[in-house]
BAKOLVO-997240 format. One record per atom (N, C-alpha, C): x, y, z; residue in one letter. Coordinates in pm, whole numbers, padded with zeros to 5 digits, always signed. Layout:
N
XYZA...
This chain:
331
-08496+03371-07432M-08634+03380-07463M-08684+03476-07618M-08752+03457-07678T-08757+03547-07795T-08954+03585-07821T-08935+03734-07809L-09061+03810-07836L-09093+03849-07972L-09191+03831-08008S-09247+03837-08149S-09385+03979-08133S-09352+04079-08178I-09406+04199-08181I-09480+04219-08318I-09639+04211-08322L-09703+04219-08431L-09761+04350-08465L-09733+04436-08543G-09752+04554-08554G-09655+04675-08514G-09609+04765-08615G-09502+04857-08628G-09555+05009-08651G-09661+04999-08574G-09739+05147-08506G-09613+05210-08390G-09668+05323-08350S-09617+05371-08269S-09624+05310-08128S-09740+05250-08100W-09719+05141-07973W-09619+05006-07979W-09656+04965-08078G-09608+04819-08096G-09430+04845-08092G-09376+04972-08164T-09254+05040-08194T-09184+05061-08041T-09290+05095-07951A-09256+05135-07823A-09205+05023-07724A-09298+04961-07772L-09293+04788-07663L-09184+04760-07752L-09176+04754-07844A-09024+04694-07859A-08876+04764-07800A-08934+04887-07801I-08787+04937-07740I-08776+04924-07588I-08896+04941-07529V-08874+04898-07382V-08857+04746-07340V-08933+04669-07421L-08887+04514-07358L-08793+04452-07448L-08699+04541-07522A-08545+04496-07571A-08460+04449-07475A-08462+04515-07360Q-08399+04500-07263Q-08414+04363-07174Q-08552+04312-07201R-08596+04219-07120R-08578+04046-07201R-08537+04090-07303F-08547+03960-07393F-08396+03970-07484F-08394+03831-07484E-08240+03821-07611E-08264+03870-07743E-08379+03865-07779R-08424+03888-07875R-08544+03916-07934R-08564+04048-08003V-08708+04101-07991V-08751+04097-08168V-08818+04059-08211R-08881+04067-08367R-09011+04119-08381R-08979+04255-08461L-09090+04332-08467L-09146+04344-08608L-09264+04282-08622W-09310+04294-08777W-09379+04401-08821W-09361+04469-08920V-09394+04582-08974V-09479+04555-09088V-09574+04612-09110F-09667+04552-09230F-09618+04590-09377F-09566+04751-09360E-09542+04805-09481E-09407+04790-09496E-09380+04700-09601E-09211+04681-09638E-09138+04773-09657E-09203+04908-09701D-09098+05017-09742D-09044+05081-09605D-09163+05078-09479L-09128+05128-09358L-09002+05037-09285L-09043+04907-09279A-08972+04788-09265A-08817+04805-09275A-08825+04842-09404A-08669+04833-09461A-08618+04959-09408A-08660+05090-09424R-08601+05223-09326R-08586+05195-09173R-08672+05129-09127M-08666+05114-08975M-08531+05000-08971M-08521+04899-09039H-08403+04841-09031H-08278+04907-09102H-08255+05002-09150A-08139+05065-09197A-08124+05186-09093A-08230+05274-09061A-08174+05374-08970A-08225+05348-08822A-08264+05246-08782R-08308+05205-08648R-08391+05307-08584R-08487+05350-08652E-08607+05430-08599E-08704+05443-08700E-08818+05436-08606N-08958+05423-08726N-08975+05591-08720N-08948+05623-08842D-08969+05775-08903D-09139+05829-08900D-09214+05715-08928V-09361+05780-08955V-09431+05777-08794V-09396+05664-08720F-09478+05659-08628F-09431+05698-08472F-09291+05677-08463L-09240+05723-08371L-09072+05796-08416L-09087+05904-08469P-08974+05942-08511P-08852+06015-08376P-08728+05985-08371G-08643+06036-08296G-08628+05945-08184G-08668+05847-08193L-08617+05745-08084L-08572+05603-08122L-08447+05572-08079M-08350+05482-08170M-08424+05321-08085M-08431+05229-08190I-08459+05129-08188I-08315+05009-08147I-08313+04964-08026P-08231+04876-07990P-08185+04760-08120P-08045+04711-08087A-07987+04635-08209A-08015+04484-08196A-08108+04455-08050N-08164+04347-08052N-08333+04306-08094N-08337+04389-08173V-08478+04423-08212V-08460+04394-08356V-08486+04284-08411D-08500+04247-08570D-08631+04277-08607D-08639+04373-08728I-08753+04446-08785I-08771+04364-08910I-08894+04287-08956V-08917+04208-09047V-09062+04271-09098V-09101+04214-09241S-09205+04223-09300S-09271+04082-09313S-09138+03997-09297D-09227+03875-09324D-09291+03782-09187D-09430+03750-09226L-09511+03698-09072L-09455+03599-09021L-09402+03507-09115R-09377+03361-09086R-09259+03376-08978R-09134+03460-09044E-09030+03518-09003E-09044+03555-08853E-09130+03657-08836A-09163+03696-08730A-09183+03633-08612A-09271+03521-08660M-09335+03445-08545M-09233+03316-08517M-09154+03286-08605D-09096+03177-08578D-08998+03153-08437D-09043+03058-08347G-08977+03014-08232G-09022+03103-08111G-09096+03188-08140A-09139+03274-08046A-09233+03226-07921A-09208+03237-07791R-09285+03197-07713R-09414+03290-07682R-09370+03411-07711I-09457+03511-07660I-09503+03556-07779I-09605+03590-07827L-09666+03673-07943L-09741+03816-07914L-09702+03942-07876L-09785+04027-07870L-09819+04087-07999L-09979+04139-07995A-10019+04160-08107A-10054+04304-08095A-10028+04419-08153V-10028+04527-08164V-10094+04594-08279V-10198+04561-08320V-10245+04624-08432V-10411+04681-08430V-10443+04765-08505P-10591+04824-08469P-10683+04742-08488P-10780+04756-08386S-10877+04665-08388S-10966+04629-08512S-10981+04667-08612H-11047+04646-08727H-10927+04562-08836H-10818+04535-08800Y-10732+04463-08854Y-10680+04315-08800Y-10735+04333-08653S-10723+04227-08567S-10736+04076-08603S-10876+04063-08650R-10917+03938-08673R-10845+03868-08812R-10820+03996-08929G-10715+03933-09007G-10611+03908-09004G-10531+03957-08914L-10381+03922-08856L-10416+03766-08767L-10502+03749-08696Y-10511+03661-08605Y-10521+03508-08709Y-10597+03515-08833E-10629+03459-08929E-10493+03412-08981E-10396+03495-09016R-10319+03450-09082R-10204+03367-08988R-10191+03415-08862V-10078+03317-08753V-10152+03197-08743V-10270+03190-08786L-10342+03009-08736L-10282+02892-08727L-10196+02889-08875A-10194+02786-08930A-10035+02752-08855A-09979+02853-08839G-09825+02858-08805G-09795+02839-08665G-09876+02884-08576V-09870+02899-08455V-09858+02777-08341V-09781+02790-08252D-09738+02665-08172D-09844+02680-08048D-09967+02565-08016P-10026+02593-07897P-09995+02641-07769P-09888+02603-07745A-09803+02666-07617A-09776+02795-07594A-09773+02884-07713T-09742+03030-07732T-09852+03099-07670T-09775+03186-07564I-09870+03276-07526I-09884+03414-07621I-10055+03461-07596F-10089+03559-07704F-10119+03700-07604F-10041+03804-07638V-10084+03900-07535V-10140+04023-07632V-10228+04069-07593I-10312+04167-07679I-10275+04293-07629I-10233+04412-07708A-10247+04521-07678A-10306+04639-07742A-10418+04588-07810T-10510+04652-07884T-10623+04676-07800T-10666+04845-07797K-10781+04891-07707K-10878+04931-07819K-10977+04834-07822G-11067+04841-07927G-11183+04718-07919G-11276+04772-07985L-11392+04644-08012L-11421+04622-08123L-11451+04488-08202E-11477+04436-08353E-11610+04498-08333E-11633+04578-08473S-11774+04627-08502S-11826+04487-08578S-11975+04472-08589G-12047+04412-08601G-12058+04281-08507G-11950+04244-08485T-11969+04135-08363T-11986+04175-08242T-11922+04287-08208L-11940+04337-08059L-11825+04270-07970L-11745+04205-08048L-11643+04130-07937L-11555+04196-07900L-11442+04184-07787R-11347+04213-07740R-11253+04137-07815R-11144+04197-07825M-11039+04134-07896M-10991+03997-07838M-10955+03980-07720S-10961+03848-07673S-11061+03730-07703S-11170+03777-07736Q-11296+03708-07784Q-11267+03676-07908Q-11212+03766-08022V-11198+03753-08133V-11081+03645-08184V-10965+03672-08101L-10847+03576-08097L-10907+03415-08061L-10968+03404-07975S-11040+03283-07900S-11139+03224-08020S-11195+03293-08070E-11306+03258-08163E-11229+03209-08301E-11101+03268-08348V-11009+03261-08453V-10964+03135-08430V-10914+03112-08330L-10802+02990-08285L-10857+02874-08226L-10968+02871-08170H-11044+02790-08133H-11059+02646-08233H-11082+02669-08344P-11082+02538-08443P-10977+02453-08391P-10841+02497-08393R-10733+02461-08337R-10664+02409-08199R-10707+02492-08143F-10700+02494-07976F-10738+02628-07914F-10719+02586-07793E-10764+02733-07681E-10656+02794-07643E-10627+02897-07688P-10512+02977-07676P-10466+03034-07542P-10365+03061-07497H-10315+03124-07408H-10331+03272-07418H-10450+03370-07343V-10451+03478-07385V-10448+03595-07281V-10397+03688-07296A-10342+03792-07195A-10390+03911-07266A-10388+04009-07197V-10409+04145-07244V-10362+04249-07180V-10267+04351-07247L-10214+04475-07210L-10289+04617-07216L-10276+04683-07103S-10363+04776-07091S-10321+04881-06974S-10386+05018-06963G-10358+05122-06884G-10283+05189-06955G-10272+05328-06871P-10196+05466-06894P-10085+05481-06964P-10079+05483-07077T-09973+05464-07184T-09963+05552-07297T-09860+05631-07265F-09845+05730-07443F-09735+05645-07500F-09706+05622-07597A-09618+05527-07675A-09493+05594-07648A-09476+05723-07663R-09353+05809-07681R-09302+05808-07529R-09366+05830-07429E-09300+05821-07277E-09238+05655-07292E-09340+05596-07291V-09293+05437-07250V-09163+05404-07339V-09146+05443-07483A-08969+05457-07517A-08933+05535-07480A-08947+05660-07404G-08826+05723-07356G-08798+05683-07249G-08829+05586-07183G-08798+05529-07025G-08881+05603-06904G-08958+05653-06936E-09050+05705-06832E-09117+05596-06737E-09102+05614-06604P-09184+05528-06555P-09324+05540-06571P-09367+05394-06592T-09492+05359-06626T-09536+05215-06554T-09662+05227-06511A-09751+05117-06447A-09858+05086-06551A-09872+04932-06587V-10002+04881-06652V-10022+04764-06590V-10143+04696-06669V-10208+04573-06632V-10196+04490-06737V-10162+04366-06687V-10166+04245-06749V-10287+04155-06714V-10373+04116-06795A-10532+04063-06749A-10515+03931-06847A-10545+03823-06733S-10579+03719-06791S-10690+03624-06721S-10776+03539-06772T-10868+03432-06682T-10754+03326-06634T-10639+03322-06673N-10564+03212-06661N-10433+03272-06519N-10426+03270-06409P-10336+03333-06337P-10165+03316-06355P-10146+03176-06437T-10040+03166-06437T-09985+03250-06581T-10059+03244-06685T-10003+03315-06782T-10012+03465-06774T-10102+03531-06683A-10070+03683-06630A-09936+03692-06571A-09883+03580-06453A-09769+03571-06391A-09649+03566-06488A-09680+03493-06564T-09590+03453-06679T-09548+03597-06772T-09629+03644-06809V-09615+03752-06859V-09537+03891-06771V-09663+03902-06680Q-09554+03974-06576Q-09429+03967-06557Q-09390+03883-06526A-09233+03852-06517A-09155+03870-06602A-09186+03819-06765A-09133+03878-06837A-09111+03968-06862A-09192+04111-06870F-09213+04203-06942F-09159+04334-06839F-09184+04284-06719S-09178+04433-06579S-09024+04465-06605S-08974+04581-06581G-08878+04600-06599G-08827+04755-06526G-08732+04822-06532P-08703+04913-06438P-08807+05024-06440P-08872+05061-06570S-08954+05134-06603S-09057+05102-06644S-09116+04983-06640F-09234+04957-06719F-09266+04811-06599F-09352+04889-06535R-09417+04780-06410R-09525+04738-06436R-09589+04595-06417L-09741+04543-06437L-09747+04482-06347L-09863+04490-06312Y-09997+04473-06210Y-10106+04344-06301Y-10088+04230-06208T-10202+04110-06296T-10352+04133-06223T-10393+04098-06311N-10553+04126-06275N-10647+03981-06369N-10732+03947-06289G-10810+03848-06369G-10950+03900-06443G-10949+04006-06435D-11049+04055-06492D-11056+04095-06648D-11063+04002-06715L-11026+04037-06871L-11172+04138-06917L-11303+04104-06882T-11360+04189-06959T-11356+04323-06889T-11328+04384-06786G-11320+04494-06723G-11182+04540-06770G-11079+04485-06791V-10996+04540-06839V-11015+04631-07010V-11066+04505-07114E-11077+04520-07218E-11165+04651-07246E-11296+04632-07203I-11399+04744-07164I-11335+04901-07140I-11260+04896-07040G-11206+05007-06965G-11125+05051-07088G-11017+05008-07155G-10937+05031-07217G-11003+05104-07363G-11105+04999-07394A-11165+05052-07519A-11264+05196-07491A-11334+05158-07390L-11442+05290-07394L-11394+05402-07340L-11261+05415-07302K-11202+05562-07262K-11140+05635-07347K-11128+05559-07487N-11104+05641-07605N-11225+05732-07675N-11367+05684-07657V-11478+05788-07661V-11477+05848-07578V-11438+05879-07437I-11468+05978-07369I-11338+06089-07372I-11251+06023-07435A-11150+06119-07489A-11154+06211-07585A-11246+06140-07666I-11308+06227-07818I-11413+06334-07736I-11485+06312-07621A-11563+06398-07559A-11471+06516-07511A-11362+06485-07451A-11269+06566-07377A-11205+06657-07469A-11178+06640-07588G-11140+06718-07695G-11224+06816-07734G-11354+06750-07724V-11471+06871-07779V-11487+06974-07689V-11483+06919-07553V-11506+07017-07459V-11409+07111-07416V-11271+07091-07456Q-11194+07172-07441Q-11169+07274-07581Q-11207+07200-07749G-11233+07274-07807G-11314+07394-07824G-11421+07360-07744L-11502+07463-07739L-11475+07539-07641L-11361+07570-07558G-11342+07676-07479G-11379+07632-07339G-11448+07543-07309M-11484+07493-07186M-11391+07431-07069M-11378+07467-06951G-11289+07491-06881G-11270+07338-06750G-11211+07385-06660N-11157+07273-06570N-11306+07177-06496N-11396+07263-06474N-11514+07187-06414N-11575+07093-06495N-11617+07172-06641T-11669+07075-06741T-11579+06935-06756T-11441+06940-06775Q-11358+06846-06792Q-11354+06717-06655Q-11360+06773-06557A-11366+06690-06456A-11552+06656-06432A-11629+06658-06466A-11766+06660-06454A-11729+06517-06572A-11698+06564-06679L-11704+06467-06821L-11648+06330-06801L-11508+06354-06697I-11426+06226-06683I-11513+06117-06590I-11573+06220-06497T-11625+06154-06364T-11765+06085-06436T-11826+06114-06517R-11936+06052-06547R-11938+05991-06676R-11815+06012-06730G-11769+05891-06830G-11755+05784-06785G-11632+05787-06647L-11602+05657-06600L-11749+05545-06551L-11828+05654-06475A-11958+05595-06436A-12035+05504-06583A-12004+05571-06654E-12072+05503-06782E-12020+05389-06843E-11902+05404-06826I-11825+05284-06857I-11800+05152-06772I-11808+05197-06634T-11847+05090-06544T-11995+05015-06557T-12059+05122-06563R-12179+05031-06568R-12213+04956-06652R-12176+04998-06831L-12137+04881-06916L-12061+04764-06886L-11954+04802-06851A-11862+04667-06808A-11887+04563-06677A-11979+04646-06578V-12040+04542-06502V-12141+04467-06549V-12237+04518-06656A-12376+04467-06732A-12315+04335-06801A-12171+04339-06836M-12120+04238-06889M-12042+04132-06843M-12038+04177-06716G-11961+04062-06572G-11859+04117-06558G-11788+04235-06592A-11662+04277-06502A-11692+04322-06350A-11555+04340-06259Q-11578+04381-06162Q-11568+04546-06148Q-11643+04593-06052P-11627+04747-06052P-11501+04812-06002P-11437+04702-05930A-11295+04780-05868A-11186+04750-05997A-11179+04702-06105T-11141+04698-06224T-11120+04849-06296T-11251+04907-06268L-11250+05050-06363L-11232+05135-06262L-11163+05112-06134A-11127+05216-06092A-10951+05214-06063A-10934+05142-06126G-10775+05122-06150G-10688+05154-06248G-10590+05135-06314L-10499+05151-06387L-10552+05180-06538L-10636+05007-06583A-10695+05028-06696A-10825+05090-06702A-10877+05140-06609G-11023+05233-06609G-10970+05372-06560G-10999+05413-06472L-10990+05541-06420L-10835+05606-06479L-10708+05528-06444G-10571+05560-06499G-10588+05584-06643G-10623+05491-06728D-10597+05498-06851D-10709+05622-06904D-10838+05646-06849L-10925+05743-06894L-10849+05899-06840L-10789+05898-06742V-10759+06038-06686V-10630+06062-06803V-10564+05986-06836L-10434+06022-06934L-10494+06033-07060L-10569+06001-07117T-10623+06009-07246T-10721+06116-07266T-10810+06132-07168C-10877+06272-07150C-10764+06412-07148C-10660+06385-07089G-10613+06509-07033G-10474+06523-07135G-10410+06415-07158G-10270+06434-07208G-10242+06471-07343G-10153+06562-07379E-10146+06632-07499E-10096+06520-07615E-10056+06403-07592L-10056+06305-07693L-10149+06222-07719L-10257+06267-07660S-10377+06183-07730S-10449+06182-07828S-10451+06076-07941R-10498+06094-08082R-10623+06151-08067R-10724+06047-07967N-10848+06060-07954N-10913+06190-07926N-10834+06253-07803R-10847+06385-07759R-10845+06478-07894R-10738+06451-07966R-10730+06539-08050R-10814+06567-08183R-10869+06445-08207V-11000+06438-08292V-11111+06538-08241V-11145+06482-08113G-11263+06596-08026G-11219+06761-08063G-11103+06790-08014L-11042+06905-08086L-11077+06991-08196L-11027+06876-08290E-11043+06912-08416E-11203+06922-08456E-11278+06824-08438L-11431+06838-08453L-11468+06976-08400L-11443+07016-08300A-11518+07151-08201A-11476+07265-08283A-11354+07244-08369R-11306+07366-08427R-11354+07401-08594R-11433+07254-08589G-11526+07250-08739G-11446+07182-08825G-11355+07114-08835R-11322+07026-08906R-11402+06890-08898R-11408+06848-09071S-11513+06705-09054S-11408+06602-09019S-11485+06482-08973L-11418+06371-08930L-11333+06283-09059L-11360+06295-09202A-11274+06228-09311A-11161+06356-09320A-11182+06463-09291D-11061+06538-09288D-10952+06523-09197D-10981+06512-09069I-10909+06472-08947I-10878+06326-09000I-10924+06245-09004T-10867+06093-09011T-10757+06074-09123T-10804+06142-09239A-10738+06172-09349A-10557+06239-09343A-10553+06331-09223S-10452+06435-09244S-10333+06337-09169S-10369+06234-09085T-10257+06184-09010T-10290+05996-09037T-10145+05925-09010P-10165+05781-09035P-10169+05744-08929P-10182+05791-08742M-10248+05750-08651M-10370+05700-08669M-10398+05607-08572I-10546+05564-08567I-10612+05616-08421I-10738+05665-08414A-10808+05674-08335A-10893+05576-08306A-10868+05497-08216E-10950+05367-08201E-11113+05417-08158E-11120+05519-08074G-11237+05537-08045G-11347+05606-08131G-11274+05634-08255V-11398+05671-08401V-11468+05535-08401V-11413+05431-08416E-11466+05273-08422E-11565+05229-08316E-11499+05271-08200T-11543+05203-08103T-11656+05265-08081T-11689+05387-08093C-11813+05454-08044C-11964+05380-08068C-11940+05376-08229G-12047+05266-08245G-12081+05155-08170G-11979+05094-08180V-11979+04958-08123V-12049+04945-07957V-11962+05093-07890A-12023+05085-07784A-12190+05104-07742A-12216+05171-07832V-12393+05235-07857V-12450+05091-07861V-12371+04999-07946A-12478+04894-07978A-12452+04785-07839A-12327+04816-07806L-12352+04709-07644L-12450+04784-07555L-12437+04896-07528G-12517+04952-07430G-12693+04962-07470G-12702+04913-07578A-12869+04872-07648A-12881+04733-07568A-12785+04662-07644K-12756+04512-07607K-12792+04449-07455K-12730+04533-07362Y-12732+04510-07225Y-12822+04598-07164Y-12908+04704-07205D-12980+04787-07162D-12912+04909-07053D-12806+04962-07092V-12729+05010-07012V-12725+05149-07046V-12732+05260-06969D-12749+05429-07034D-12608+05451-07045D-12599+05527-07186L-12447+05534-07245L-12468+05734-07264L-12499+05824-07223P-12536+05931-07259P-12467+06018-07315P-12284+05988-07292I-12202+06091-07315I-12185+05987-07461I-12164+05866-07461I-12108+05793-07554I-12229+05776-07654I-12329+05809-07629C-12417+05829-07737C-12450+05968-07807C-12423+06050-07747Q-12386+06183-07820Q-12269+06194-07860Q-12125+06121-07849M-12036+06155-07932M-12053+06073-08071M-12124+05954-08059D-12169+05902-08195D-12231+05974-08275D-12320+06032-08203A-12419+06152-08296A-12340+06255-08363A-12201+06296-08259V-12131+06393-08350V-12057+06325-08447V-11986+06237-08408L-11889+06152-08513L-11952+06086-08654L-12084+06046-08612H-12158+05983-08755H-12255+06029-08790H-12330+06113-08736R-12480+06165-08768R-12429+06330-08814R-12352+06383-08802G-12332+06508-08825G-12365+06626-08699G-12429+06567-08570K-12471+06659-08488K-12349+06743-08450K-12373+06851-08433A-12272+06990-08377A-12248+06968-08249A-12125+06977-08232P-12050+06933-08104P-12091+07032-07980P-12142+07154-07985R-12196+07231-07889R-12330+07170-07863R-12412+07156-07958E-12529+07090-07950E-12534+06962-07853E-12448+06874-07877A-12421+06767-07800A-12420+06787-07625A-12317+06914-07660I-12278+06933-07491I-12440+06938-07407I-12505+07054-07490R-12606+07099-07440R-12717+07004-07397R-12740+06903-07504D-12823+06790-07466D-12790+06718-07364D-12678+06681-07333L-12595+06612-07199L-12679+06698-07083L-12626+06811-07066M-12662+06935-06962M-12841+06893-06967M-12896+06920-07055E-13051+06949-07022E-13138+06795-07023E-13048+06696-07011R-13124+06547-06972R-13176+06558-06864R-13284+06484-06835S-13380+06468-06701S-13284+06479-06604S-13322+06518-06475L-13209+06516-06377L-13244+06366-06267L-13102+06346-06232K-13109+06216-06170K-13040+06203-06031K-13037+06093-05985G-12961+06079-05854G-12814+06014-05891G-12687+06060-05848E-12537+06019-05867E-12549+05916-05862E
């Protein structure tokens, strides 16, 4: 069986490394031709995941048609704001029997759609795709390094979820199935916004009490919105909710947490984003989450304060103060 991975950033590269042992051939599509050439020659992603070797059965290509040829599973790992464009490019050449697995944790600006909804909207004129979403507490470097990791594969079709679970699960990478696509996608997207807040809290010198409160109340916000959108509360207590939130808020490798740290230290968002090729999805997701909160009439105080910090120049310390001085409520 051939697996095609579309996206050669840190997560796409890590998935190619860990899944190479599960597939006879893996094709890794890298958008940047110069990076693809270097990766092919050196068997290493020197930009996004340096120091980790890419197995010999991973073909690194920059031609999208070549990457898709004969693949039974397409694993999409591109930033959310590039996803629709990629899906439109694969539309003409994809087999209706192909299983699409989305590993992007984000929401589409403007439409407010989850990534699985974007894919279905693009492909629906031709056929109804087989869609699954891969999510959970994962740092790319640790996955690629073989550290034991547990994730969720969600699909409204149990057969699709079970097929991906069987194909991807290995000695260091364990998949659990879930039928709650909405909960898994909202949990994976919104935890990035709360992680920016966690970075702000640490950058301002606040301690463990504050972090624990932030994570707990952040999970409450995510759960409220997800349930209003049709998700099951239990999903947000699992790997794609609480698990991913704890990792991203507390882990040193978290890009979104790093954005919050730098904001608290006085750097501008433009300066932070320009200083790294890595994309922190929470920056784009924040505004979409605020719009979803308004659409579903759900109170999202932490997310709204982070939106003010990120996009309206509010001082991080002022945002924390305003959260603490809100009217008192029951839990």
